[in-house]
C-alpha positions in Angstrom: -0.3 -0.2 -0.1 2.8 2.4 0.9 4.2 2.3 -2.8 1.0 2.4 -4.3 0.4 5.6 -2.6 3.9 6.5 -3.4 3.0 6.6 -7.3 -0.2 7.8 -6.6 0.9 11.1 -5.4 4.5 11.4 -7.2 2.1 11.0 -10.5 -0.3 13.4 -9.2 2.7 16.0 -8.4 4.0 15.3 -11.8 1.0 16.0 -13.7 1.7 19.8 -12.9 4.8 19.3 -14.9 3.4 17.4 -17.9 0.1 18.9 -18.3 0.5 22.8 -17.0 4.6 23.8 -17.3 4.4 25.2 -21.0 1.4 27.3 -19.9 3.1 28.5 -16.9 6.8 29.0 -19.4 4.1 30.9 -21.6 3.1 33.3 -19.1 6.4 34.0 -17.6 6.8 35.3 -21.3 8.3 32.8 -23.4 7.9 31.9 -27.2 6.9 28.6 -28.4 10.2 27.8 -29.3 12.1 28.9 -26.3 9.2 26.7 -24.1 11.0 23.6 -26.4 14.2 24.6 -25.3 13.3 24.8 -21.5 11.7 21.4 -22.0 14.5 20.2 -23.5 16.8 20.5 -20.9 14.7 18.0 -18.8 15.1 14.8 -21.0 19.2 16.0 -21.7 20.1 15.9 -18.3 17.8 12.8 -17.5 20.5 11.0 -19.8 23.3 11.5 -17.0 21.3 11.7 -14.2 19.0 8.6 -14.7 22.2 6.1 -15.7 23.8 8.3 -12.4 21.2 7.3 -9.9 20.4 3.6 -11.7 24.0 3.1 -11.1 24.2 4.4 -7.4 21.1 2.3 -6.8 22.3 -1.2 -8.3 25.8 -0.2 -6.7 24.4 -0.4 -2.6 21.3 -2.8 -3.8 19.0 0.0 -2.9 16.1 1.6 -4.7 14.4 3.5 -1.4 17.2 5.4 -0.3 18.0 6.6 -3.8 14.2 7.8 -3.7 14.8 9.5 -0.9 17.3 11.6 -1.7 16.4 12.4 -5.0 12.8 13.5 -3.9 14.7 16.0 -0.9 16.6 17.5 -3.9 13.6 17.7 -6.3 11.5 19.6 -3.4 14.5 22.0 -2.6 14.9 22.9 -6.3 11.5 23.2 -7.5 10.9 26.2 -5.5 13.6 28.2 -7.4 12.7 26.4 -10.5 8.5 27.7 -10.5 9.4 31.4 -9.3 12.3 32.0 -11.7 11.5 34.8 -14.5 13.9 35.0 -17.1 14.9 32.7 -19.7 18.1 32.2 -18.5 17.4 31.6 -14.5 14.6 29.1 -15.6 17.5 27.2 -17.8 20.0 27.3 -14.8 17.6 26.0 -12.3 15.6 23.5 -14.4 19.2 21.8 -14.8 19.3 21.1 -11.0 15.8 20.5 -10.8 15.9 17.4 -13.4 18.7 15.9 -12.2 16.7 15.1 -9.1 13.2 14.8 -10.8 14.0 12.7 -13.8 14.9 9.5 -12.2 12.0 9.3 -9.7 9.2 7.7 -11.5 11.8 4.8 -13.3 13.1 3.9 -9.9 9.4 3.9 -8.4 8.7 1.9 -11.7 11.8 -0.4 -11.0 10.7 -0.9 -7.4 7.2 -1.8 -8.7 8.1 -4.6 -11.3 10.1 -6.0 -8.7 7.7 -6.0 -6.0 5.0 -7.6 -8.3 7.6 -10.0 -9.4 8.6 -11.1 -5.8 4.7 -11.0 -4.5 3.1 -13.1 -8.0 0.7 -9.8 -9.6 0.9 -8.0 -12.4 3.1 -4.8 -12.5 0.0 -3.2 -13.8 -2.2 -3.6 -10.7 1.0 -1.5 -8.9 1.4 0.9 -11.7 -1.9 1.7 -12.3 -1.9 3.7 -8.9 0.5 6.5 -10.9 -1.7 6.7 -13.4 -5.2 7.6 -11.0 -2.9 10.4 -9.3 -1.9 11.8 -12.6 -5.9 11.4 -13.6 -7.2 13.1 -10.2 -5.0 15.9 -10.3 -5.0 16.6 -13.9 -8.6 17.7 -13.2 -8.5 19.1 -10.1 -5.3 21.4 -10.6 -6.7 22.6 -14.2 -10.1 23.5 -12.1 -7.5 25.3 -9.2 -5.3 27.1 -11.7 -8.4 28.2 -13.8 -9.1 30.1 -10.5 -6.3 31.4 -8.9 -4.1 31.8 -11.9 -1.2 29.4 -13.2 1.4 31.7 -11.5 0.4 29.8 -7.9 1.3 26.3 -9.4 4.1 25.8 -7.1 1.7 25.6 -4.0 -0.2 22.7 -4.9 3.2 20.7 -6.6 5.3 21.3 -3.5 2.3 19.8 -0.8 2.2 16.8 -3.4 5.8 16.3 -3.7 6.3 16.8 0.4 3.7 13.8 0.7 5.6 11.7 -1.8 9.0 12.1 0.3 7.0 11.3 3.3 5.4 8.1 1.6 9.1 6.8 0.2 10.3 6.5 4.1 7.7 4.2 4.1 8.3 1.8 1.2 9.6 -1.7 1.3 12.9 -1.8 -0.4 13.8 -4.8 -2.3 17.0 -6.5 -2.3 18.7 -8.6 -4.6 20.9 -11.6 -3.2 23.6 -11.0 -5.9 27.0 -9.4 -6.0 27.0 -5.5 -6.4 27.3 -4.4 -9.9 31.1 -2.9 -10.8 31.1 0.0 -13.4 32.8 -2.5 -15.9 29.3 -4.4 -15.4 27.7 -1.5 -17.5 29.0 -2.6 -20.7 27.0 -5.6 -21.0 24.0 -3.7 -21.1 25.7 -1.7 -24.3 27.0 -4.8 -26.2 23.4 -6.1 -25.9 22.1 -5.7 -29.5 18.9 -6.8 -29.0 18.3 -4.5 -26.2 20.0 -1.4 -27.7 18.2 -1.8 -31.6 14.6 -2.4 -29.8 15.1 0.4 -27.7 16.0 2.6 -31.2 13.2 1.9 -33.0 10.9 2.0 -30.1 12.0 5.6 -29.7 10.6 6.8 -33.1 7.0 6.2 -31.4 8.0 7.5 -28.0 9.2 10.5 -29.9 5.5 11.4 -31.2 4.2 10.6 -27.3 7.0 13.3 -25.9 5.4 16.0 -28.6 2.1 15.2 -27.2 3.0 15.7 -23.4 5.0 19.1 -24.5 2.2 20.7 -26.7 -1.0 19.4 -26.2 -1.8 22.1 -23.5 -0.4 25.0 -25.7 -2.5 23.2 -29.0 -5.4 23.1 -27.0 -4.9 26.6 -25.7 -4.4 27.6 -29.5 -7.8 26.3 -30.5 -9.4 28.1 -27.1 -9.6 25.9 -24.5 -8.8 27.0 -21.5 -7.1 25.9 -18.1 -9.6 23.3 -17.4 -10.1 22.3 -20.3 -6.3 20.9 -20.6 -7.0 19.8 -17.4 -9.9 17.7 -18.6 -8.4 16.5 -21.1 -5.1 14.9 -19.5 -8.2 13.6 -17.3 -9.8 11.5 -20.0 -6.1 10.2 -21.3 -5.1 9.2 -18.2 -8.1 7.3 -16.6 -8.3 5.2 -19.8 -4.8 5.1 -19.5 -5.1 3.6 -15.8 -7.9 1.2 -16.8 -5.7 -0.3 -19.6 -2.9 -0.6 -17.1 -4.7 -2.3 -14.3 -6.1 -4.9 -16.3 -3.3 -5.2 -18.8 -2.3 -8.2 -16.8 -5.4 -10.3 -17.8 -5.4 -9.9 -21.4 -2.5 -8.8 -22.9 -0.4 -11.7 -21.9 -2.7 -13.3 -24.6 0.1 -11.9 -27.4 3.5 -11.2 -27.6 4.8 -8.2 -26.6 6.1 -7.1 -29.7 2.8 -7.6 -31.5 0.9 -5.0 -28.7 3.7 -2.6 -29.4 3.1 -2.3 -32.7 -0.5 -2.4 -32.5 -0.2 0.6 -30.0 2.2 2.4 -32.4 -1.1 2.0 -35.0 -3.0 3.3 -32.6 -0.5 6.6 -32.1 -0.8 7.3 -35.6 -4.2 7.3 -36.1 -4.7 9.3 -32.8 -2.2 12.0 -34.4 -3.9 12.1 -37.7 -7.2 12.8 -36.1 -5.8 15.7 -33.4 -4.4 17.4 -36.9 -7.5 17.8 -38.4 -9.5 19.0 -35.2 -10.4 22.9 -34.8 -12.5 22.1 -31.3 -10.4 21.6 -28.5 -13.5 19.4 -26.9 -12.7 17.2 -29.7 -9.4 16.7 -28.3 -10.7 16.0 -25.2 -13.0 13.4 -26.1 -10.2 11.5 -28.7 -8.0 11.2 -25.2 -9.7 8.3 -24.4 -7.4 6.7 -27.4 -4.5 7.7 -24.8 -5.1 3.9 -22.9 -5.0 2.3 -26.1 -1.9 4.1 -27.2 0.6 4.7 -24.4 -1.1 2.2 -21.6 -0.4 -0.7 -23.8 3.1 0.6 -25.4 4.5 1.6 -21.8 3.4 -1.6 -20.0 4.7 -4.0 -22.6 7.4 -2.1 -23.8 8.2 -1.8 -19.9 7.8 -5.5 -19.5 10.0 -6.6 -22.5 13.1 -4.8 -22.0 12.9 -6.6 -18.6 13.3 -9.3 -20.6 16.5 -8.4 -22.2 18.2 -7.3 -18.9 20.0 -9.7 -16.5 19.0 -9.6 -13.1 21.5 -7.6 -11.2 21.0 -4.7 -13.4 17.8 -4.6 -13.9 17.2 -0.9 -12.5 19.9 0.3 -14.6 18.4 -1.7 -17.3 14.9 0.3 -16.9 16.7 3.6 -16.3 18.7 3.2 -19.7 15.2 2.6 -20.9 13.9 5.7 -19.6 16.7 7.6 -20.8 16.0 6.7 -24.3 12.3 6.5 -24.0 11.8 9.8 -22.1 15.3 11.2 -22.4 16.6 11.3 -25.8 13.4 10.8 -27.5 11.9 14.1 -25.2 14.9 16.4 -26.6 13.9 15.8 -30.0 10.2 15.9 -29.1 10.9 19.3 -27.5 13.4 21.0 -29.7 11.9 19.6 -33.0 8.4 19.8 -31.7 9.1 23.5 -30.6 10.0 24.3 -34.2 7.4 22.5 -36.1 4.6 23.9 -33.7 6.1 27.8 -34.2 7.0 28.0 -37.7 4.2 25.7 -39.0 1.0 25.3 -36.3 0.0 22.5 -34.2 -2.0 21.0 -37.4 1.3 20.4 -38.9 2.8 18.9 -35.9 0.5 16.2 -35.4 0.6 15.2 -38.9 4.1 14.6 -38.8 3.8 13.0 -35.4 1.3 10.5 -37.5 4.3 9.8 -39.6 6.8 8.8 -37.3 4.6 6.6 -35.0 3.5 4.7 -38.2 7.1 4.1 -39.3 8.3 2.8 -35.9 5.2 0.6 -36.0 6.5 -0.8 -39.0 9.9 -1.3 -38.1 8.9 -2.6 -34.2 7.1 -5.7 -36.6 10.1 -5.7 -38.3 12.2 -6.4 -35.4 9.9 -9.2 -34.0 9.8 -10.9 -37.4 14.1 -11.0 -37.5 14.2 -11.5 -33.6 11.8 -14.3 -33.2 14.1 -16.1 -36.3 17.3 -15.7 -34.0 16.0 -16.3 -30.3 12.2 -17.7 -29.6 12.9 -17.1 -25.7 12.6 -13.5 -26.6 
């Protein structure tokens, strides 16, 4: 229960970053392209930070203590980040903030995966609490800031992050009865060809997801929707995601994970092409129900498939490598490329390009599945 509540509270806080931070940045006077620069800082820092914290976690065989350290750092740095007024200060404080923030989700997901295996339940039954927290606070915070103003976003964020820190002291750590890893062991991950190739082709789809994370709020705003509509859109999307993740253990096991990942990529492509044709922000809200069948399936099945490719003693580091590629490198490309496309050509063109990219990624994942099944039936 403490782990479920930790996921609930952390993702409840995280919805304020994903859903409303772009609106806060535009309130501070930043252009679409400058928002892209700021949003690219997080993924860029995460490439180093996630591998660093993952190595520390595996080295000392503790996820819980690393979580506590990163949450303390997040709380302190968020105060300065959210209150920064100029582009230069925002960029500087964002580096410190994301050094701590970027590793919390993959660390908690890794802890959830290990505990699920330990007690014999599905990963989705634990992870869905994060989606529930994200959904609840997306609509709640949307209503609050529509009433009080986006400039006060730090108040609900600090409260939820503080609750997360308290809960992190109560979660059960997972210990692995194997020798602690050495720095030289990390080369095993980078020499794992099936893992690296899979992450590369997977990133084509994840780039489009990260573009939507960064710019859907601004797209809705451009279409005439208010902060409450933004919150409602995220609420519908994450509720559908939570339902899919919650029941994933029952029906997603019927097919190979790569088939489900390919299917989710095709649903992404359909979703983005629909968004590119929409002129009413309430239609974005309605079609957010597809988020469960795109991201919900994509995340659960790709995370589980990556776990098959990683040695047990390198699970945390491997999961953070997954997060680094899927959310880090993909996030940089999405923030910078998406910001340029949005600024120069508008939101509709951005979503059309996303649809093409998701379709390409789906085809390559299917090709990967065909080739890998011929060479190794075990994965």
